[in-house]
N, C-alpha and C positions, 0 to 999 in steps of 0.2 A: 576126487572132490565130491564132496557130501553137500548137496544143494537143501537148503532149508534144515539146517544142521542141528537146531535146538541147543543142547548140552554138548554135541558131539561126540555121544556116548559110542556111535558106530565105529567112527575112526578109532578112538581111544581103546576100544575094546577088541575089536577084530582086524585091524589094519597096522602093520608095522612099519610101512615106509613113509614117505614124505606126504602125508594127506593134508588137505586143507578143508576145513568146514566154513561155509558160507551161508550166511543168513541176513535178514534185514533188521533183526534184534539180536542183541548180545545176551543169551540166555545163560552165560557162564563159560562157555567153551568155544565159541566161534573164533576161527583164525581171521576171517574177512567178513567186516558188516558193511553191506551196501544199502543203497537207497531202493534198487531196483534189481531184482534177480535176472531181468531180462538184459542187464547191462553190467556184467562183472568184469571188473579190469584186470583181467589175466590176458596173456598173450594166446592168439590162435595156436591151436595143436599144442597144448602145454601139458594136459593131463591124460594119464592112461585110462582111467574109467569114472563114471559119474554115477553116485546114487541119488535117487529121489525117493525117500521112504516116507510113505503114507501123507504126503503133503502137495501132489499135483493138484488136487481140486481145491486148494487154498489159495492157490496164485489167480489173480486177477486175468492174467495172460498166460495160460499154460503152454501155448503155441510159441509164445515168444521167448519163453524160459528154455523150453525144448531147443529151440533155434541157437540159443546163446550156449548151451551146453554142448550142442554139435559143433559149433566154431571152435571152442576150446578143447574139444576132444581129438586125440591123435587119431589118424586114419584107420588103425587096427583096434581102436578101443571099443569099449562098451557102455552102454547107459542101462542101468538097473532101476526099474521103477517098481513101487509095491503099492498096491491098492487094494482097498477092503470092497466087499460087492456093496452095490449101490443101495439095497434095502437093508444091510447092516449100518450103514453110514448114515441112511436117513433116520434110523432110530436113534443112532448115538447123536447126531447133531440137533435132533429134536429136543434132547433133555440136557445135553452138555455143552455143546457149540453151535448155537443157533446163529450166531454171527457168520458163519463159514460161507464163502461164496457159492460153493457147490456141495451137495452131498456125497458125490462120487463121481467119477469119470469112467464111462464104461470101456470095456476092452475095445470094441470096436472104434471109439473115438481116439484111444490112446495109438492104435495101429494106425489109424488114418493120419494123424499127426506125424508119427514115426515115418511112415512110408513116404509121406511128403518130404521129409528131409532127407530121404536116402536110405534110411534104416530099415531091416528085416528083423523079425522076430526069430531068436535062435532058441530059446529055451522059455519055458512057462510052466509053473506048478503052484499048487496051493498050498497054504499053511495055516495053522491056528483053525483045525478042523476044517477047512475050506472056507473060511470067513474072509480070508485075505488071499491075495495071489501075487506073485511076482514075475514079472515079465524082463527079459534080458535081451537088448538089441544091440546089433551090430552092423556098421556100414555095409552095404552092397558092395562087391568087388569082384573083380574077373569077369569073364564072358559068360558063364552060367548065371551069376548073380545080377549081370547087367540085364539079362533077359527076362529075370523075375523082378528086378525093379520096373522095367518097362512094362510088364503085367501088371504089378502093383499100382504103377500109375494110371494104367488104362482101366483098370476097376475103379480107382477113385474118380477119374474123370466121368466113368460112365455110371455112376451110382444114380439110383432112382432120385427123383426131386419129388420131396414129399410136398403134397399140396392140401391145405386144410380150408374147406369152406365153412365159415361161422355163421350162425344166424340166430335168430329169435325161435325157430320152428315155423311150420308151415309156411315155408318159403321155396318149396320145391327143392328140397335137398335130395329127395330119393330120385326125382327127375335128372337132376344134376349128374349124379353117379351114373344112372342108367345112359343117358346121352353120351356122357365122355367115354363110357365104357363100349357102348356099341360104335361109336363114330371113331373110336381110335383103339385098335386091336392091341397096339403095343403098350396101353395104360391099363394099370391095375386100379380099378374103381371100386369103392366100398361106400355104402350107407349105413351109418351107425353099426357098426362091426361089433363082435362080442365084446360086452365089458363096458361099453359106452355109457349105458344107463347107472351103472355104479359110480363112474367117473362123473357124471351129472350131478349125483348126492353130494361126493365129496367135493365138486367145484362150487356147489351151492354153498356148502359150508365154507370153503375158501373164502367166498364173496361177502361172508360174516366175519371174516378174520377168526373162523374158529378151527382151521384146518391148516397145518403147518406146509409150506411151499415144498421143502425137500421132501415131505412124504407122499405128497400129491405126484411130485415129478417121478418119484421112485414106483409108484404104483402104475402110472403111465409107462413106465419102462416096462414093468412085468406083463402089463396087459397089451402093450404095443410094440415093446423093441423087437421081439423075434419076428413079426411079419414085416415091420420095415427094415430090419437087417437082410431078411430073406427074399425081399422084393428085388426082381431081377427085370423089372419092365422099365421104361423111361420116366414114368410117372406114377407114384402112389397117391391116389385121390382118396381123401376121408372127407365126404361130405356129411357133415355131423352138427347138429344144433345142439348137442350136449357139451361143446367145449366152450362155450360163452364166457366163462368164469376164468379161465386160465390161457388165453392166446400167448400172454408174456411167458409163462412158463414152458409152453411149446417152442416158442422163439429161441429162447435161452438153449433148450435141450438140443433142437434141431437148427442150426443157425443157417443152413441153406434152404430150409422150408419156405413155402411161400402161402400167403394166406390171401383168401377172397371172403369178404364180409358181404354177403346177399341180405339187403334190407328191403323189408316190403311195407308199404303203407299201412299203418296201423287201421285204418279204416277199412281194410280189407283182411288184414291179418288177425285182427281181434275178432271178428265175426267167425272166420275160419276156424278159429282156435275154440271158440264156444261152441260151435256146431260139431267140431271133431270130438271134443271131449265128452259132450253130452250124448252123443249117440255111439261112442265107441267104449265098450265095456271096460277094456283094458287100460285105456287112458284114464277114464273115470276112477278106476279103481287105483292106479298109480298115484293120481294127484290127491286122492281123498285116504289113502291107506299107506303109502310111502313116505316116511318122515323125510322132509327137505327135498323132495321131488321137485317143487317149485319155488321158486324165491317167495319170501313172505314179508310183508311189511312189518310184523311183530319182532322180526329178528334183524332187519337189514338196518345199518347204520345210518342215523339222520331221518329216520322214517317215523312221524309220531304216532305212536301205538293206538291212541284213542281214534284218530282218523281212518287207520286201518281197519279197526273194528268197525265203523260205520259204513264202510264200503260194501256195495253189492258185488255180484259176480263180474257184471261188465266194467264196473271201475278198478275191480282187481286184476282183471285181464290187460286192462289199458297200462295200469301201473307196472306189471310183469313185462309188457313191451318195451317199455321206456326204461325198465331197470336192465334187462338183458342187452339192449342196445348200448345203454351206458358202460356196461362192463366190457363190452366187445371193443368200444372205440377206447376206452381207458386202458385195456391189456394190450391192444396195438399201438398205443401212442407211448405205452412204457418201454417199448424195446426197439431197436433198430432191426426192423423186418421189412421183407419186401411183401406190400399188401396192396390190394386192390377193393375199392369200393363198387358195388352194382346193384341196381334196383330190381327187384322181381320183376317190376311191370316193364321196364325195357328188356329184360330176357325173355320174358315169355309172353306178354300181352302187347307190346307195342308193335307199331307197324315196321320199325327198323330193328326188331329183335335179331335176325340172321347178322346185321352187321355189329350188334352188340356182342353177339356169341363169337365173332370173328376177332373182335378186340379181345374177348376173355381168353380164347386159345392163344393169341398172341402174347398176351401177358404170362400165360403158363408154359410158354416156349414150344407149343406144338403147331404143327402146320396147318395152314388153313384147310378147313374142311372140304371134301370134294364135293359130295351132294348130300341129300336128304336132311339138309340142316332145318327148313322149314318144317317139315314133317316131323321131325323129332323134338323141336320145340313146341309144337302143337299138342303132343301127347301129353296127358294129364296123369299123374300117378297120386295115389294117397289123396285124392281130393276129397273135400267133404260133401257127401252126397244129401243128406237131411240137413234141413235149414230151420231150426227152431228160432234163431236169431236174425233179423234181416241182414242180408249180406250186402245191400248197397246203402251207404250213408244218406242217401237221398230219401230212404224210408225212415229214417231215424227220427225221433223228437229233437227239438232244438236243444233241450236240457241235454240230452246224450251227445249232441255235437259239441256242446260247451265243454262237457266233462272230459271226454277225450283230448280236446284242445288243451284243456288245462293240465292234464298228466301227460301228455306227449309231444305238445306243441313245439317245444324246442327242437327235439331230435327231428319231428317232421320238416320244420323248415330247413334245417341243416341239407335235407335230401330232397328239397324242392316239393314237398307235399303241402296240400292245404292252401293253395293260391288260388283256386276257384271262387269267383265272386258269389255264386250260390252258398258255397261252404263257409266263407267269411259271414255273409249274413245271418245262416243258420247259428252260428256261433256268436255272434252279436245278440241276436235275440234271445239265445239260451242263457249268456250270462246276465243279461238283464231279468231274466225270469229267475234265475237262481238268486241273485241279489235280491229280489223283492220277496223271495220265500226264505231268505236269511240263510243261504247255504254259502 
């Protein structure tokens, strides 16, 4: 049986038996046209082999299609799958088939699905100068294969749980990685691993709709795929503010991943950002010399260019906080993923921070910490030392309070910020002053 057979040239040219070509559209050679390839009207155990040639990534539900093929296949039968390398398909789909569900499916994903269905890889080889690969799977059988099947199932059930901590930056991302890595020896924790800064740039371009999803997914696979696949820890933690623009792509690529959105009050986050960048040469150079390092209102959709050009550094920092938060929220809402939102203040500054930390590790599937939680949470890493801009909003002018409220107010209220009476009064006075000055 040739699934997604197209013109059915494979059977016509290479198979002399009673083959059957199945597709959802008749391209001129299909023997059976169905509405859903996960529901093929053929008896169980009725075919000797199944071929899925360069099409598994086009299916909305590849696991369902493979399960249906396993149902129809005889016990001794084989399933043959061909798949091009992800980077090759990302380039191909960028220019020829942008409508495709996915650019490609990695070998480890295919093996995971096939192992779950009771199949083991019996042969694999490259062709077309290594740009494509063919995989041959057969059902596990006999005592030796039963042991192998159990081992595969155990490996699948014990695979690491990837956890991505998303944020705007200046939210304790380094501290989170350090705390989890120290409190849980079985966890592999990273803060901004190699290649993250490049992904930050292309992620910003993606937020402008200037960078294709398929190519960004392929780049992530190149930069992170090996470390994720090689991880043998219970959890793979990536605490990283540079993924703000594509959590939905991460969720689609790694369906079992978990996401934690760490949000910080912009009234402390914006000053921290301004002071950090002003007094750290590398951050200043990145912001001013690397194109697309930070989101810009000149290029972002639905942002008036004239308004952006008149903003000062404080106003632009406020805008960037709101922009990054909105990108994270939009990305998480666009996919069916396991996610949690937690406030920076609750985790690091509140009196109940230990309880919030326990809630966090419970969400991650980790056991309750035994000790030193309070000490670890009190440790500050990457903190802004010099303060050119006032770090407390009580020291700001009323106009500055009103400006931040105008740019960040909607997201602030979502997370319970800005409810203090003094803040409301300062914003009110600031709005009145700005109106009188015609701003």
